[in-house]
KEKE-3310 file (N, C-alpha, C; in steps of 0.2 Angstrom, whole numbers, plus 5000, padded with zeros to 4 digits):
npx = (5451:5461:5465:5473:5481:5489:5499:5499:5513:5527:5527:5535:5540:5540:5532:5529:5530:5520:5509:5509:5507:5494:5488:5490:5483:5470:5470:5470:5457:5451:5456:5449:5440:5450:5458:5450:5441:5437:5448:5443:5444:5446:5442:5454:5463:5459:5466:5479:5492:5494:5492:5503:5513:5512:5514:5527:5534:5532:5538:5551:5555:5567:5566:5557:5547:5546:5540:5528:5522:5521:5512:5501:5498:5495:5484:5475:5474:5468:5455:5451:5451:5440:5429:5429:5426:5413:5406:5404:5395:5401:5406:5416:5422:5433:5441:5442:5447:5460:5465:5466:5475:5487:5491:5492:5502:5513:5515:5518:5530:5539:5539:5546:5559:5563:5572:5571:5572:5566:5553:5549:5537:5528:5530:5525:5511:5507:5509:5500:5488:5488:5485:5472:5466:5468:5460:5448:5447:5446:5434:5425:5424:5420:5408:5397:5397:5401:5396:5383:5379:5368:5356:5344:5335:5338:5351:5362:5377:5394:5403:5415:5413:5418:5420:5419:5428:5424:5418:5402:5385:5378:5364:5357:5344:5332:5333:5321:5311:5307:5310:5308:5315:5313:5308:5312:5312:5315:5321:5321:5325:5317:5325:5336:5346:5345:5350:5349:5352:5355:5364:5372:5386:5385:5380:5389:5393:5383:5378:5377:5379:5371:5359:5354:5338:5329:5314:5299:5284:5274:5268:5261:5270:5265:5252:5242:5238:5250:5252:5261:5258:5258:5271:5284:5298:5314:5329:5341:5355:5372:5377:5374:5368:5357:5357:5347:5346:5343:5330:5312:5296:5286:5293:5293:5289:5286:5300:5308:5321:5328:5337:5341:5343:5347:5337:5326:5326:5323:5332:5334:5326:5322:5312:5310:5304:5301:5301:5299:5302:5295:5303:5305:5294:5300:5301:5295:5304:5301:5302:5315:5312:5318:5324:5315:5320:5326:5316:5317:5328:5323:5326:5334:5352:5364:5363:5371:5365:5359:5360:5371:5381:5383:5387:5399:5407:5407:5415:5427:5431:5432:5443:5453:5454:5458:5471:5477:5478:5486:5497:5501:5503:5514:5524:5525:5531:5543:5549:5550:5559:5570:5573:5576:5587:5596:5597:5603:5616:5621:5623:5633:5643:5646:5650:5662:5669:5671)
npy = (4180:4194:4206:4221:4232:4248:4257:4275:4284:4295:4310:4322:4339:4347:4355:4346:4334:4336:4337:4324:4316:4320:4314:4301:4299:4300:4289:4279:4279:4272:4260:4248:4246:4245:4234:4224:4220:4213:4220:4231:4234:4249:4259:4263:4254:4243:4240:4229:4233:4245:4239:4230:4240:4247:4237:4233:4245:4247:4235:4239:4247:4251:4245:4234:4240:4252:4247:4243:4255:4261:4253:4255:4268:4266:4258:4266:4276:4268:4267:4281:4282:4273:4280:4291:4285:4279:4291:4294:4286:4274:4266:4263:4265:4255:4263:4275:4271:4267:4279:4286:4277:4277:4291:4292:4282:4288:4299:4293:4286:4297:4301:4290:4291:4303:4314:4311:4320:4324:4317:4300:4294:4305:4310:4299:4300:4311:4307:4297:4304:4312:4302:4300:4312:4312:4301:4306:4317:4311:4304:4314:4319:4308:4302:4312:4314:4303:4291:4288:4292:4292:4301:4299:4284:4267:4261:4248:4244:4240:4241:4243:4238:4247:4243:4229:4226:4219:4217:4222:4224:4239:4249:4262:4271:4278:4295:4302:4294:4284:4274:4278:4289:4300:4308:4309:4319:4314:4318:4314:4311:4304:4289:4293:4293:4288:4290:4282:4284:4279:4280:4282:4288:4281:4269:4260:4256:4247:4232:4214:4213:4220:4223:4231:4234:4236:4242:4245:4255:4256:4270:4286:4297:4300:4301:4293:4285:4273:4256:4242:4231:4236:4238:4231:4219:4224:4222:4215:4220:4223:4236:4253:4261:4262:4261:4267:4264:4270:4275:4272:4279:4272:4268:4277:4281:4276:4273:4263:4262:4251:4248:4233:4219:4201:4195:4203:4215:4232:4245:4258:4268:4276:4285:4287:4298:4296:4304:4303:4312:4315:4314:4329:4331:4328:4341:4342:4347:4358:4353:4359:4369:4368:4381:4383:4378:4388:4392:4379:4373:4361:4348:4334:4333:4327:4310:4294:4283:4266:4263:4271:4267:4254:4257:4263:4253:4244:4252:4253:4240:4238:4246:4240:4227:4232:4237:4225:4218:4226:4226:4212:4211:4220:4213:4202:4207:4211:4199:4193:4201:4199:4185:4186:4194:4185:4174:4181:4184:4171:4167:4176:4172:4159:4162:4169:4158:4150)
npz = (5471:5474:5486:5488:5498:5500:5510:5512:5507:5514:5507:5496:5499:5489:5475:5465:5472:5482:5473:5468:5480:5482:5472:5474:5486:5481:5473:5483:5487:5478:5478:5481:5470:5460:5464:5470:5461:5445:5433:5421:5403:5395:5380:5374:5379:5373:5363:5359:5356:5364:5377:5378:5377:5389:5398:5395:5398:5412:5417:5415:5425:5438:5450:5461:5469:5462:5451:5456:5460:5447:5441:5449:5445:5432:5432:5438:5428:5419:5424:5423:5409:5407:5412:5404:5392:5395:5397:5384:5377:5377:5367:5352:5335:5324:5316:5323:5335:5330:5326:5338:5345:5338:5339:5353:5355:5348:5356:5368:5364:5363:5376:5382:5376:5381:5393:5410:5422:5434:5445:5440:5442:5443:5429:5423:5427:5420:5406:5405:5408:5397:5387:5391:5387:5374:5369:5373:5365:5352:5353:5356:5343:5335:5341:5340:5326:5318:5323:5321:5306:5298:5291:5287:5287:5292:5302:5305:5313:5315:5330:5343:5360:5374:5386:5387:5377:5365:5349:5343:5338:5334:5334:5325:5324:5312:5310:5305:5308:5299:5285:5272:5262:5253:5238:5221:5206:5189:5174:5156:5139:5125:5119:5125:5141:5158:5175:5190:5206:5222:5232:5248:5259:5271:5269:5267:5280:5284:5292:5288:5274:5264:5249:5234:5229:5215:5208:5199:5193:5180:5170:5170:5181:5197:5194:5200:5216:5222:5227:5235:5226:5214:5209:5200:5201:5196:5196:5207:5216:5220:5216:5218:5209:5195:5177:5164:5148:5130:5131:5130:5127:5134:5145:5155:5172:5190:5199:5211:5224:5235:5250:5257:5268:5267:5275:5273:5280:5279:5276:5269:5258:5242:5230:5213:5201:5185:5170:5153:5139:5123:5107:5097:5083:5066:5054:5037:5023:5010:4993:4982:4967:4951:4939:4923:4907:4893:4878:4865:4871:4876:4874:4880:4886:4874:4872:4871:4859:4855:4842:4838:4846:4840:4827:4830:4835:4824:4816:4822:4822:4808:4805:4813:4806:4794:4797:4801:4789:4781:4789:4787:4773:4772:4780:4772:4760:4764:4768:4755:4749:4757:4754:4740:4740:4746:4737:4726:4732:4734:4720:4716:4723:4718:4705:4707:4712:4701)
capx = (5452:5466:5464:5480:5481:5495:5499:5502:5520:5528:5528:5540:5537:5541:5526:5528:5529:5513:5504:5510:5504:5487:5485:5490:5477:5464:5471:5468:5450:5449:5459:5444:5438:5455:5461:5445:5436:5440:5450:5440:5448:5442:5443:5461:5467:5457:5472:5485:5498:5494:5493:5510:5518:5512:5517:5535:5536:5531:5543:5558:5557:5573:5565:5550:5543:5544:5535:5521:5520:5519:5506:5496:5497:5492:5477:5471:5473:5463:5449:5449:5449:5434:5425:5429:5422:5406:5403:5403:5391:5405:5408:5421:5424:5440:5445:5443:5452:5466:5468:5468:5480:5493:5493:5495:5508:5518:5517:5522:5537:5543:5540:5551:5565:5565:5576:5567:5576:5562:5550:5547:5530:5525:5530:5520:5505:5506:5508:5494:5483:5488:5481:5465:5464:5468:5454:5442:5446:5443:5427:5421:5423:5416:5401:5391:5397:5403:5393:5376:5379:5362:5351:5337:5336:5340:5358:5365:5384:5399:5407:5418:5411:5424:5420:5420:5433:5421:5414:5395:5381:5375:5358:5356:5337:5331:5331:5315:5307:5305:5315:5307:5320:5313:5305:5316:5310:5321:5318:5325:5322:5316:5331:5342:5348:5343:5354:5345:5358:5352:5370:5374:5392:5384:5378:5395:5393:5378:5380:5374:5380:5364:5359:5350:5332:5326:5307:5295:5277:5273:5263:5263:5272:5261:5245:5238:5242:5252:5254:5266:5256:5259:5278:5287:5305:5319:5335:5344:5362:5376:5378:5370:5364:5355:5357:5342:5348:5339:5323:5306:5290:5282:5297:5292:5285:5289:5305:5310:5327:5328:5343:5339:5348:5344:5331:5321:5326:5323:5337:5334:5322:5320:5308:5312:5298:5305:5297:5302:5299:5296:5308:5301:5293:5304:5297:5297:5306:5298:5308:5317:5310:5323:5321:5314:5325:5324:5313:5322:5333:5319:5329:5340:5358:5365:5365:5373:5360:5361:5363:5377:5386:5384:5391:5406:5410:5409:5420:5433:5432:5435:5450:5457:5455:5462:5478:5480:5479:5491:5503:5502:5506:5521:5528:5526:5535:5549:5551:5552:5565:5576:5574:5579:5594:5599:5598:5608:5622:5624:5625:5639:5649:5647:5654:5669:5673:5673)
capy = (4188:4197:4213:4224:4239:4251:4263:4281:4286:4302:4314:4327:4346:4351:4355:4339:4329:4338:4334:4316:4314:4321:4309:4294:4299:4299:4282:4275:4279:4268:4253:4242:4245:4243:4227:4219:4218:4212:4226:4231:4238:4255:4259:4264:4248:4237:4238:4225:4237:4249:4235:4228:4245:4249:4232:4234:4251:4245:4230:4242:4251:4248:4241:4231:4246:4257:4244:4243:4262:4263:4249:4258:4274:4264:4255:4272:4279:4264:4269:4287:4280:4270:4285:4295:4281:4278:4297:4295:4280:4268:4262:4266:4261:4253:4269:4280:4268:4267:4286:4287:4273:4279:4297:4291:4279:4293:4303:4288:4285:4303:4301:4285:4294:4310:4313:4312:4323:4324:4311:4296:4293:4311:4310:4294:4302:4316:4304:4293:4309:4314:4297:4301:4318:4310:4297:4310:4321:4307:4302:4320:4319:4302:4301:4316:4315:4297:4285:4287:4297:4291:4307:4296:4277:4263:4259:4243:4245:4236:4245:4240:4240:4250:4239:4222:4225:4215:4220:4221:4228:4246:4251:4269:4272:4284:4302:4304:4289:4280:4272:4281:4295:4305:4307:4314:4319:4313:4319:4311:4312:4297:4287:4295:4289:4291:4286:4281:4283:4280:4279:4287:4285:4277:4262:4255:4253:4243:4225:4209:4213:4222:4224:4236:4231:4241:4240:4251:4254:4260:4275:4293:4297:4304:4301:4289:4282:4266:4251:4237:4226:4240:4238:4225:4219:4225:4219:4215:4221:4227:4242:4258:4265:4259:4265:4265:4267:4270:4275:4273:4282:4267:4266:4281:4278:4277:4268:4263:4259:4249:4244:4228:4213:4195:4194:4207:4221:4238:4251:4264:4268:4282:4285:4292:4299:4296:4307:4303:4317:4312:4318:4333:4329:4331:4345:4340:4353:4359:4352:4365:4369:4371:4385:4380:4379:4392:4388:4376:4369:4356:4342:4333:4333:4321:4303:4289:4278:4259:4262:4275:4262:4248:4260:4265:4247:4242:4256:4251:4233:4238:4249:4235:4222:4235:4238:4219:4216:4230:4223:4206:4212:4223:4208:4197:4210:4211:4192:4191:4205:4195:4179:4188:4196:4179:4171:4185:4183:4164:4167:4180:4168:4154:4164:4170:4152:4147)
capz = (5470:5479:5488:5490:5501:5500:5514:5509:5509:5515:5501:5496:5500:5482:5471:5461:5478:5484:5468:5468:5486:5482:5467:5478:5491:5477:5471:5489:5488:5472:5478:5481:5464:5456:5465:5473:5456:5439:5429:5414:5399:5391:5373:5372:5381:5369:5358:5362:5356:5370:5383:5378:5378:5396:5402:5394:5402:5420:5419:5414:5431:5441:5457:5462:5472:5456:5446:5459:5459:5440:5440:5452:5441:5425:5434:5439:5422:5416:5427:5420:5402:5407:5414:5398:5387:5397:5396:5377:5375:5379:5361:5347:5329:5323:5313:5328:5339:5327:5326:5345:5347:5334:5342:5360:5354:5346:5362:5373:5362:5364:5383:5383:5374:5385:5399:5416:5428:5440:5447:5435:5444:5441:5422:5421:5428:5415:5400:5406:5407:5390:5384:5392:5383:5366:5369:5374:5359:5346:5355:5355:5336:5333:5344:5337:5319:5315:5326:5317:5301:5294:5292:5286:5286:5298:5302:5310:5311:5320:5335:5349:5367:5377:5393:5386:5371:5360:5344:5344:5333:5337:5330:5324:5321:5307:5314:5303:5311:5294:5280:5266:5262:5248:5231:5217:5199:5185:5167:5151:5132:5121:5116:5130:5146:5165:5180:5196:5211:5229:5237:5253:5261:5277:5267:5268:5287:5286:5292:5284:5267:5260:5242:5232:5226:5211:5206:5195:5192:5174:5170:5171:5188:5201:5192:5205:5222:5221:5232:5233:5221:5207:5208:5198:5202:5190:5197:5214:5214:5225:5214:5221:5204:5189:5171:5159:5141:5125:5134:5126:5131:5139:5151:5161:5178:5196:5201:5218:5226:5242:5253:5261:5269:5265:5279:5271:5284:5275:5279:5266:5251:5239:5224:5207:5196:5178:5165:5147:5134:5116:5103:5093:5076:5061:5049:5030:5019:5003:4988:4978:4960:4947:4934:4917:4902:4888:4873:4861:4874:4880:4873:4885:4883:4869:4876:4866:4858:4854:4835:4838:4849:4835:4822:4832:4836:4818:4813:4826:4820:4801:4806:4816:4801:4789:4800:4801:4782:4779:4792:4784:4767:4773:4782:4766:4755:4768:4768:4748:4748:4760:4750:4734:4742:4748:4731:4723:4735:4732:4713:4715:4727:4714:4699:4709:4713:4695)
cpx = (5456:5465:5471:5479:5488:5495:5502:5509:5521:5530:5533:5536:5538:5534:5524:5526:5522:5508:5503:5506:5497:5484:5485:5485:5471:5464:5468:5461:5447:5452:5455:5442:5444:5457:5456:5440:5440:5442:5447:5444:5443:5445:5450:5465:5464:5462:5477:5491:5499:5496:5500:5515:5518:5515:5525:5538:5537:5537:5550:5560:5562:5572:5558:5545:5541:5539:5528:5518:5517:5513:5500:5493:5493:5485:5473:5469:5468:5456:5446:5447:5442:5428:5424:5425:5415:5403:5401:5400:5395:5406:5413:5421:5431:5444:5447:5448:5459:5469:5470:5474:5487:5495:5495:5501:5514:5520:5520:5529:5541:5544:5546:5558:5567:5569:5571:5571:5572:5559:5547:5539:5526:5524:5525:5513:5503:5505:5502:5488:5482:5484:5474:5462:5463:5462:5448:5441:5443:5436:5423:5419:5418:5409:5396:5391:5398:5399:5387:5376:5373:5357:5344:5339:5338:5347:5360:5372:5388:5403:5410:5415:5418:5425:5422:5426:5430:5417:5406:5391:5377:5370:5357:5349:5337:5329:5324:5309:5304:5311:5314:5310:5319:5310:5309:5314:5316:5318:5324:5321:5321:5322:5337:5343:5346:5347:5350:5350:5355:5358:5371:5381:5390:5382:5383:5396:5388:5380:5376:5374:5374:5365:5354:5344:5329:5319:5304:5288:5276:5268:5265:5264:5267:5253:5240:5242:5244:5253:5259:5265:5258:5266:5280:5295:5309:5325:5337:5352:5366:5378:5372:5366:5362:5355:5352:5344:5343:5331:5317:5301:5287:5287:5297:5288:5288:5294:5307:5317:5327:5334:5340:5344:5344:5338:5325:5321:5327:5327:5335:5330:5321:5316:5310:5306:5301:5300:5301:5299:5300:5300:5303:5300:5297:5300:5300:5298:5303:5304:5309:5315:5315:5320:5320:5319:5322:5321:5318:5327:5329:5322:5334:5346:5359:5367:5366:5367:5363:5364:5370:5383:5388:5389:5398:5410:5412:5415:5427:5435:5435:5442:5455:5459:5460:5470:5481:5482:5485:5498:5505:5506:5513:5526:5530:5531:5542:5553:5554:5558:5571:5578:5578:5586:5598:5601:5604:5615:5625:5626:5632:5645:5651:5651:5661:5673:5675:5679)
cpy = (4190:4204:4216:4231:4242:4257:4269:4282:4293:4305:4319:4334:4350:4351:4349:4334:4330:4335:4327:4313:4314:4315:4302:4294:4297:4291:4277:4274:4274:4261:4247:4241:4242:4236:4222:4218:4217:4219:4226:4236:4243:4255:4259:4258:4242:4235:4235:4229:4241:4245:4233:4234:4247:4244:4232:4240:4250:4240:4233:4246:4247:4244:4239:4236:4251:4254:4244:4250:4263:4259:4252:4264:4272:4262:4261:4276:4275:4266:4276:4286:4277:4275:4289:4291:4280:4285:4298:4289:4274:4263:4266:4262:4260:4259:4274:4277:4268:4274:4287:4283:4276:4286:4296:4287:4283:4297:4299:4287:4291:4303:4296:4287:4300:4308:4315:4314:4323:4317:4307:4295:4299:4312:4305:4296:4307:4313:4300:4298:4311:4309:4298:4307:4316:4306:4301:4315:4317:4305:4308:4321:4314:4301:4305:4316:4308:4291:4283:4293:4296:4297:4304:4288:4274:4260:4254:4242:4241:4241:4240:4242:4241:4246:4232:4221:4220:4219:4218:4225:4234:4248:4259:4270:4278:4290:4304:4299:4284:4279:4275:4288:4300:4303:4312:4313:4318:4314:4317:4312:4305:4296:4289:4290:4292:4286:4287:4280:4284:4279:4284:4284:4280:4270:4257:4252:4248:4235:4220:4209:4214:4223:4229:4233:4237:4238:4246:4249:4259:4265:4281:4294:4302:4305:4298:4287:4275:4262:4246:4232:4230:4239:4231:4225:4220:4221:4220:4215:4224:4234:4247:4262:4260:4264:4263:4268:4266:4270:4276:4276:4278:4265:4271:4279:4280:4271:4269:4260:4258:4246:4239:4222:4207:4193:4198:4214:4227:4243:4258:4263:4275:4280:4290:4292:4301:4299:4307:4307:4314:4317:4323:4330:4332:4335:4343:4347:4352:4358:4358:4364:4372:4375:4381:4382:4384:4388:4385:4372:4363:4349:4340:4333:4326:4315:4298:4284:4271:4259:4266:4270:4256:4251:4261:4258:4244:4246:4254:4244:4233:4241:4244:4229:4225:4235:4231:4216:4220:4227:4217:4207:4215:4218:4203:4200:4210:4204:4191:4195:4201:4189:4181:4190:4190:4175:4174:4184:4176:4164:4170:4175:4162:4156:4166:4164:4149:4151)
cpz = (5476:5480:5490:5492:5502:5505:5511:5512:5510:5509:5502:5497:5494:5479:5468:5467:5481:5479:5468:5474:5485:5477:5470:5483:5487:5475:5477:5489:5483:5472:5478:5474:5459:5457:5468:5468:5450:5435:5422:5410:5395:5384:5371:5374:5378:5364:5361:5361:5362:5376:5383:5380:5385:5400:5401:5398:5410:5421:5418:5420:5435:5447:5457:5465:5466:5452:5449:5459:5452:5438:5443:5448:5435:5427:5435:5433:5418:5418:5424:5413:5402:5408:5407:5393:5388:5396:5388:5374:5375:5373:5356:5341:5328:5320:5318:5333:5336:5327:5333:5347:5344:5337:5349:5359:5353:5352:5367:5371:5363:5372:5385:5382:5378:5391:5405:5422:5434:5442:5441:5436:5441:5433:5419:5421:5422:5408:5400:5405:5400:5385:5385:5388:5376:5365:5369:5368:5353:5347:5354:5347:5333:5335:5340:5330:5315:5317:5322:5312:5296:5295:5291:5284:5292:5297:5307:5308:5317:5324:5340:5356:5371:5384:5392:5381:5366:5355:5344:5339:5337:5332:5330:5320:5317:5311:5311:5305:5305:5289:5273:5266:5256:5242:5226:5210:5195:5178:5162:5144:5129:5118:5120:5135:5153:5170:5186:5201:5218:5234:5242:5257:5267:5275:5268:5275:5289:5286:5288:5277:5263:5253:5240:5228:5222:5208:5202:5194:5186:5174:5171:5179:5191:5199:5196:5211:5220:5227:5230:5227:5214:5205:5206:5199:5196:5191:5205:5213:5220:5223:5216:5216:5198:5183:5166:5152:5136:5127:5129:5131:5136:5145:5157:5166:5184:5198:5208:5219:5233:5244:5258:5262:5267:5269:5278:5276:5279:5279:5276:5259:5249:5233:5219:5203:5189:5173:5158:5142:5127:5112:5098:5086:5071:5055:5042:5026:5012:4998:4984:4971:4956:4941:4927:4912:4897:4882:4868:4864:4878:4879:4878:4882:4879:4873:4870:4866:4856:4847:4834:4840:4844:4830:4824:4833:4829:4814:4816:4823:4813:4801:4808:4810:4796:4791:4800:4794:4780:4782:4789:4778:4767:4775:4776:4761:4758:4767:4760:4747:4751:4756:4743:4735:4743:4742:4727:4726:4734:4725:4712:4718:4722:4708:4701:4710:4707:4692)
residu = (UNK:UNK:UNK:UNK:UNK:UNK:UNK:UNK:UNK:UNK:UNK:UNK:UNK:UNK:UNK:UNK:UNK:UNK:UNK:UNK:UNK:UNK:UNK:UNK:UNK:UNK:UNK:UNK:UNK:UNK:UNK:UNK:UNK:UNK:UNK:UNK:UNK:UNK:UNK:UNK:UNK:UNK:UNK:UNK:UNK:UNK:UNK:UNK:UNK:UNK:UNK:UNK:UNK:UNK:UNK:UNK:UNK:UNK:UNK:UNK:UNK:UNK:UNK:UNK:UNK:UNK:UNK:UNK:UNK:UNK:UNK:UNK:UNK:UNK:UNK:UNK:UNK:UNK:UNK:UNK:UNK:UNK:UNK:UNK:UNK:UNK:UNK:UNK:UNK:UNK:UNK:UNK:UNK:UNK:UNK:UNK:UNK:UNK:UNK:UNK:UNK:UNK:UNK:UNK:UNK:UNK:UNK:UNK:UNK:UNK:UNK:UNK:UNK:UNK:UNK:UNK:UNK:UNK:UNK:UNK:UNK:UNK:UNK:UNK:UNK:UNK:UNK:UNK:UNK:UNK:UNK:UNK:UNK:UNK:UNK:UNK:UNK:UNK:UNK:UNK:UNK:UNK:UNK:UNK:UNK:UNK:UNK:UNK:UNK:UNK:UNK:UNK:UNK:UNK:UNK:UNK:UNK:UNK:UNK:UNK:UNK:UNK:UNK:UNK:UNK:UNK:UNK:UNK:UNK:UNK:UNK:UNK:UNK:UNK:UNK:UNK:UNK:UNK:UNK:UNK:UNK:UNK:UNK:UNK:UNK:UNK:UNK:UNK:UNK:UNK:UNK:UNK:UNK:UNK:UNK:UNK:UNK:UNK:UNK:UNK:UNK:UNK:UNK:UNK:UNK:UNK:UNK:UNK:UNK:UNK:UNK:UNK:UNK:UNK:UNK:UNK:UNK:UNK:UNK:UNK:UNK:UNK:UNK:UNK:UNK:UNK:UNK:UNK:UNK:UNK:UNK:UNK:UNK:UNK:UNK:UNK:UNK:UNK:UNK:UNK:UNK:UNK:UNK:UNK:UNK:UNK:UNK:UNK:UNK:UNK:UNK:UNK:UNK:UNK:UNK:UNK:UNK:UNK:UNK:UNK:UNK:UNK:UNK:UNK:UNK:UNK:UNK:UNK:UNK:UNK:UNK:UNK:UNK:UNK:UNK:UNK:UNK:UNK:UNK:UNK:UNK:UNK:UNK:UNK:UNK:UNK:UNK:UNK:UNK:UNK:UNK:UNK:UNK:UNK:UNK:UNK:UNK:UNK:UNK:UNK:UNK:UNK:UNK:UNK:UNK:UNK:UNK:UNK:UNK:UNK:UNK:UNK:UNK:UNK:UNK:UNK:UNK:UNK:UNK:UNK:UNK:UNK:UNK:UNK:UNK:UNK:UNK:UNK:UNK:UNK:UNK:UNK:UNK:UNK:UNK:UNK:UNK:UNK:UNK:UNK:UNK:UNK:UNK:UNK:UNK:UNK:UNK:UNK:UNK:UNK:UNK:UNK:UNK:UNK)
# end
């Protein structure tokens, strides 16, 4: 372990020079912490992009003395980042770290392209302080609102330790002190549909790949006290809702949805009291009575009888035979006339020849 001690230099009498000298004096009080102990990384420096960005900036200084001075400023900024992180539970999630990193990186890129007419060290102190305020702003939003979003139920989630820069499990106990998070009535009609949904957005943050366990106890909901032995398992799934279709009256009862991991750890549970209403009975309509026919009109309309059909068929057959015979006779007469005309023509031709 190497300990480096830097003597204070003569500062300028300008306001920037006085401020820079004051900051250097504060740095001297922390030199033992900075250079005689392993340097720890805070949340913002857990991102390798930020680390490389700082290293490239320091190495771009024109002289070795400037590089040493910029490194001292950067190390002091790391200490302030660490203090800011520890004041906010010392953890951060990947989304918040990404937001803080991208915002600070954008500010730092503008700093690199700006014209530094004054002291480079003073401008560096300002941009490093801006990084601390950016980190503090995002932590102020994440810690109270995003770290433990579970209003009821147990949450085991993954966060980054701002000191070790390692991901670890963070436990958010149930604010209510229990994992049972409510009883909800559900009403449906016989033959209809019921949807049991127990999803909350924070369920996505739970580690160990949990699943939803659905179970039910038949009977009228709330009619008696139930224990675990009364519930029968229905399904285990990654889906946060169950759909019951074509409901029957005997399917009403007490349904439970539990979010658990494979080790049986219970994170969240809700109860649904499903009531199935029977369909209304269909009323029988009185048949309409038609008015009576006048006297003398009691006979039904004329319907064709079997005898009438036989007579009709016989008449059609007779007409068909008569037409066939007539057609045959007419054809025979036409043939005889043609033969007679042919013989007369032959005789006339013979006489003319003689």
